[in-house]
C-alpha positions as CSV (number, residue, x, y, z in Angstrom):
1,M,19.8,8.4,5.8
2,P,19.9,4.9,4.3
3,I,19.8,4.2,0.6
4,F,17.8,1.2,-1.0
5,R,18.2,-0.4,-4.4
6,I,14.9,-2.0,-5.2
7,H,14.4,-4.2,-8.3
8,H,10.6,-5.0,-8.9
9,V,9.9,-7.3,-12.2
10,T,6.3,-8.2,-13.0
11,K,5.9,-10.6,-16.0
12,Y,2.7,-11.7,-17.6
13,S,3.0,-14.9,-19.6
14,Y,0.0,-16.3,-21.8
15,D,-0.3,-19.6,-23.4
16,K,-2.1,-18.0,-26.4
17,P,-1.6,-14.4,-27.9
18,V,-3.5,-11.6,-26.5
19,K,-4.0,-8.1,-27.7
20,E,-5.0,-4.6,-26.8
21,S,-3.5,-4.7,-23.3
22,M,-4.3,-1.5,-21.5
23,N,-2.4,-1.0,-18.2
24,E,-2.1,1.6,-15.5
25,V,1.0,1.7,-13.3
26,R,1.6,3.3,-10.0
27,I,5.5,2.2,-9.2
28,F,6.9,5.7,-9.2
29,P,8.1,6.8,-5.8
30,F,5.6,9.4,-4.1
31,Q,6.8,12.9,-4.3
32,C,7.4,13.8,-0.7
33,A,10.0,15.3,1.7
34,E,10.7,11.9,3.3
35,Q,12.4,10.2,0.4
36,E,14.7,11.3,-2.5
37,V,14.9,9.5,-5.7
38,L,18.4,9.0,-7.0
39,Q,17.6,7.0,-10.0
40,H,14.5,5.4,-11.4
41,D,14.2,3.3,-14.7
42,L,11.2,1.7,-15.9
43,V,11.4,-0.8,-18.9
44,I,8.3,-2.2,-20.6
45,T,8.1,-4.9,-23.1
46,D,8.1,-3.3,-26.8
47,Q,9.0,0.1,-25.0
48,P,5.5,1.5,-25.5
49,D,4.9,5.3,-24.8
50,V,3.9,6.0,-21.1
51,L,1.5,8.7,-20.6
52,K,2.2,10.2,-17.1
53,F,0.1,12.1,-15.0
54,T,-0.7,13.1,-11.3
55,D,-3.9,11.4,-10.1
56,Y,-6.7,12.7,-7.6
57,W,-4.5,11.3,-4.6
58,G,-1.3,13.0,-5.8
59,N,0.3,9.8,-7.1
60,K,2.4,9.8,-10.3
61,T,0.6,7.5,-12.6
62,G,1.6,5.9,-15.9
63,I,-0.8,4.6,-18.8
64,F,0.3,2.5,-21.6
65,N,-1.0,0.0,-24.1
66,L,0.2,-3.0,-26.3
67,L,-2.2,-3.3,-29.2
68,L,-0.4,-6.0,-31.2
69,P,-0.6,-9.6,-30.2
70,H,1.9,-10.6,-27.7
71,K,2.4,-13.5,-25.2
72,V,4.7,-12.0,-22.7
73,L,4.4,-8.6,-21.1
74,T,7.2,-7.6,-18.5
75,I,7.3,-4.5,-16.4
76,E,10.6,-3.7,-14.8
77,S,11.3,-1.1,-12.2
78,R,14.7,-0.4,-11.1
79,L,14.7,2.1,-8.2
80,L,17.5,3.8,-6.2
81,V,16.1,6.0,-3.4
82,R,17.2,7.5,-0.2
83,T,14.9,7.9,2.8
84,T,15.4,11.3,4.4
85,A,13.1,10.9,7.5
86,S,14.5,10.9,10.9
87,S,14.6,7.5,12.7
88,Q,13.1,9.6,15.8
89,L,10.0,11.2,14.6
90,K,8.7,14.5,16.4
91,I,4.9,13.8,16.1
92,N,2.6,16.2,17.8
93,F,1.0,14.2,20.7
94,H,-0.9,17.4,22.1
95,S,-3.5,18.1,19.5
96,G,-6.8,16.8,19.9
97,L,-10.1,15.9,18.0
98,D,-11.2,19.5,18.4
99,E,-8.2,20.8,16.6
100,L,-8.7,18.2,14.1
101,A,-12.5,19.2,13.4
102,S,-11.5,22.7,12.9
103,E,-8.9,21.7,10.1
104,M,-11.3,19.4,8.6
105,D,-14.0,22.5,8.1
106,H,-11.6,23.8,5.3
107,N,-10.5,20.7,3.6
108,L,-12.8,18.4,1.7
109,Q,-10.4,15.7,1.1
110,L,-9.8,15.5,4.9
111,L,-13.5,15.0,5.4
112,E,-13.5,12.4,2.5
113,L,-10.7,10.5,4.2
114,A,-12.6,10.6,7.6
115,S,-15.9,9.0,6.5
116,P,-16.1,5.2,7.1
117,D,-18.0,2.9,4.6
118,R,-21.0,0.9,5.8
119,I,-20.2,-2.6,6.8
120,A,-22.0,-5.2,8.4
121,S,-19.9,-5.6,11.5
122,Q,-20.0,-1.7,12.4
123,S,-21.1,-2.5,16.0
124,E,-18.0,-4.6,16.5
125,I,-15.8,-1.7,15.0
126,N,-17.6,0.7,17.4
127,D,-16.8,-1.5,20.5
128,I,-13.2,-1.4,19.5
129,A,-13.4,2.5,18.8
130,R,-14.7,2.9,22.3
131,V,-11.9,1.0,23.8
132,I,-9.4,3.2,21.9
133,K,-11.1,6.4,22.6
134,S,-10.9,5.5,26.5
135,T,-7.0,6.2,26.2
136,G,-7.5,10.0,25.7
137,N,-8.5,12.6,23.1
138,E,-5.0,13.3,21.5
139,V,-5.1,12.3,17.8
140,A,-1.7,10.8,17.8
141,T,-2.4,8.7,20.9
142,L,-5.6,7.5,19.4
143,V,-3.7,6.5,16.2
144,E,-1.0,4.8,18.3
145,K,-3.4,2.8,20.1
146,C,-5.4,1.7,17.2
147,C,-2.2,0.5,15.7
148,E,-1.3,-1.5,18.8
149,Y,-4.7,-3.0,19.2
150,I,-4.8,-4.5,15.8
151,F,-1.0,-5.9,16.4
152,K,-2.0,-7.4,19.5
153,N,-5.3,-8.9,18.7
154,F,-4.9,-10.0,15.1
155,K,-2.4,-12.5,13.8
156,Y,-0.2,-12.3,10.9
157,I,-1.1,-15.1,8.6
158,K,-0.5,-15.4,4.8
159,G,-2.8,-17.2,2.6
160,I,-6.1,-16.9,4.1
161,T,-7.0,-13.6,2.7
162,N,-6.9,-11.9,-0.8
163,I,-7.3,-8.7,-2.5
164,E,-11.0,-8.7,-2.2
165,T,-11.2,-9.7,1.5
166,T,-13.5,-7.3,3.4
167,V,-13.2,-5.6,6.8
168,D,-16.1,-7.9,7.8
169,E,-14.2,-11.1,7.0
170,I,-11.0,-9.9,8.6
171,L,-13.0,-9.4,11.8
172,V,-14.1,-13.0,11.4
173,H,-10.5,-14.4,10.8
174,R,-8.9,-12.4,13.3
175,A,-5.9,-12.6,11.1
176,G,-4.5,-11.3,7.9
177,V,-1.5,-9.5,6.4
178,C,-0.5,-6.1,5.8
179,Q,-3.2,-5.1,3.3
180,D,-5.9,-6.4,5.8
181,F,-4.5,-4.6,8.8
182,A,-4.4,-1.4,6.9
183,H,-8.2,-1.5,5.8
184,L,-9.2,-2.5,9.2
185,M,-7.2,0.3,10.8
186,L,-8.7,2.7,8.2
187,H,-12.1,1.7,9.2
188,I,-11.5,2.0,12.9
189,L,-9.8,5.5,12.5
190,R,-12.5,6.8,10.3
191,T,-15.2,5.5,12.8
192,I,-13.5,7.8,15.4
193,G,-13.3,10.7,12.9
194,V,-9.5,10.6,12.2
195,P,-8.8,11.2,8.4
196,C,-6.4,8.4,7.0
197,R,-5.3,7.0,3.8
198,Y,-3.8,3.7,2.5
199,V,-0.2,3.6,1.5
200,S,1.4,1.2,-0.7
201,G,5.3,0.8,-1.0
202,Y,8.2,-1.4,0.2
203,I,9.4,-2.0,3.6
204,C,13.1,-2.5,3.9
205,P,14.1,-3.7,7.3
206,N,17.3,-5.5,6.5
207,K,16.7,-8.6,8.7
208,S,15.6,-6.5,11.9
209,G,12.7,-9.0,12.4
210,M,10.0,-6.5,10.8
211,R,7.2,-8.4,8.9
212,G,6.6,-7.7,5.1
213,E,10.0,-7.7,3.7
214,G,10.5,-8.6,0.1
215,A,7.0,-7.8,-1.4
216,T,5.0,-5.0,-1.8
217,H,3.9,-3.6,1.7
218,A,0.8,-1.6,3.0
219,W,0.5,0.7,5.9
220,V,-1.6,3.5,6.9
221,E,-1.1,7.4,7.1
222,A,-3.1,9.4,9.6
223,Y,-3.5,13.2,9.5
224,I,-2.5,14.7,12.8
225,P,-2.9,18.5,13.5
226,G,0.2,20.4,14.0
227,F,2.3,17.7,12.3
228,G,0.5,16.5,9.0
229,W,0.5,12.9,7.6
230,A,2.1,10.5,9.8
231,G,2.7,7.0,8.6
232,I,2.1,4.1,11.0
233,D,2.5,0.4,10.2
234,P,0.0,-1.9,12.1
235,T,1.7,-5.1,10.7
236,N,4.7,-4.2,12.6
237,N,3.2,-1.8,15.4
238,V,5.6,1.1,14.5
239,W,5.5,4.6,13.3
240,V,7.0,4.9,9.8
241,T,10.5,6.3,9.6
242,N,13.3,5.6,7.2
243,K,12.7,1.9,6.4
244,H,9.5,2.4,4.3
245,V,9.7,3.5,0.7
246,K,6.2,5.2,-0.4
247,L,4.9,4.6,-3.9
248,S,1.2,5.7,-3.8
249,V,-1.7,6.8,-1.5
250,G,-5.4,6.5,-1.5
251,R,-8.6,5.7,0.2
252,Y,-8.1,2.0,-0.1
253,F,-5.8,-0.4,-1.9
254,Q,-7.8,-0.1,-5.1
255,D,-6.5,3.6,-5.6
256,C,-2.8,2.3,-5.1
257,S,-2.5,-0.9,-7.0
258,P,1.1,-0.8,-8.4
259,I,0.0,-2.4,-11.6
260,K,-3.6,-3.0,-13.1
261,G,-4.9,-3.5,-16.4
262,T,-7.1,-5.4,-19.0
263,F,-6.7,-7.3,-22.2
264,K,-8.4,-8.8,-25.1
265,G,-7.9,-12.7,-25.6
266,A,-8.7,-16.2,-24.3
267,G,-5.2,-17.0,-23.2
268,R,-4.4,-18.4,-19.7
269,Q,-2.0,-16.2,-17.7
270,L,0.9,-17.0,-15.6
271,L,1.9,-14.0,-13.5
272,S,5.2,-13.8,-11.6
273,V,6.7,-11.0,-9.6
274,F,10.2,-10.8,-8.6
275,V,11.4,-8.3,-5.8
276,S,14.9,-7.6,-4.7
277,V,15.8,-5.1,-1.9
278,G,19.5,-4.3,-1.7
279,Y,21.0,-2.4,1.4
280,E,24.2,-0.3,1.6
281,D,26.1,-3.0,3.7
282,G,25.9,-5.3,0.8
283,Q,23.0,-7.5,2.1
284,F,19.9,-8.1,0.0
285,F,16.5,-9.8,0.2
286,E,14.8,-11.2,-3.0
287,E,11.6,-13.0,-3.4
288,L,9.9,-14.5,-6.5
289,N,6.2,-15.4,-6.4
290,N,4.0,-17.1,-9.2
291,V,0.3,-17.1,-9.4
292,H,-1.7,-18.9,-12.1
293,L,-4.9,-17.1,-13.1
294,A,-7.0,-18.8,-15.6
295,G,-9.2,-16.9,-18.0
296,E,-8.9,-13.6,-16.2
297,R,-9.4,-10.3,-18.4
298,E,-8.6,-7.9,-15.6
299,K,-5.8,-7.9,-13.2
300,V,-4.4,-5.9,-10.4
301,E,-1.0,-6.4,-8.2
302,D,-1.8,-8.3,-5.0
303,P,0.6,-7.1,-2.1
304,L,-0.6,-9.9,0.1
305,E,1.8,-12.4,-1.7
306,G,4.0,-10.0,-3.8
307,A,2.2,-11.4,-6.8
308,F,-0.9,-10.7,-9.1
309,A,-4.3,-11.8,-8.9
310,G,-7.4,-11.3,-11.0
311,Q,-10.1,-9.0,-10.0
């Protein structure tokens, strides 16, 4: 059961004072059996009161505001977490779509998470879904084959997409990063009828060759009858075991953004994010990203580059 020490610092700097900054944070570890929080400290500029609650998707969420004029806002999270999942998952590969349909009859949230949005390229998604469904009727097999399809047919390239990139655009690029692959997989699985949800968190592979280390990472959880929610990472074509740390879940990224907010003021903002992951063997990985956003009033964390972007 590995232990990870994760340091995540978000800093907003403004060239002119801003005020009435309202912010929503989802950087608390998700409450689940697969991870144990040993320590978590959250330090925010001026130490505002943080109202904490559980949102619709089960995420621990905090809201705070800075009313007085300020030129810097820093949000610092220090997390010590132990992942308790086995490295060998015992996923049920025997339950099929019929068993899934029976469970969905009694669960409105599963129905919601199995319904795809309308997109212009749905016919292309339907073609992909037919290829995947030809591999069998077992839910876990369908999920695994969908993950494998994305991994083999879409390239991992940073910088060509952003937080607003749509599934239609991903299909054109045939490339992207973790968030793009998660959104594409969600749409394919929902077209097949499998409930699935977006997951935001960290990946801690310790130089094992897995992609996405150092920034916030994204993957998918699919609901499998006889097992429950199973995490799978299309960026790396692996089932999620004990190298992923989960922060939040939702229908899409917008439900899971680690930090988002708005403020009053005409100041230009420079946003920087520092993420460090420390391992038990003394190794560590750290990454600093800077993004300059001019005149944006609303901002959300962008996991594509480990930084922030305006929305």
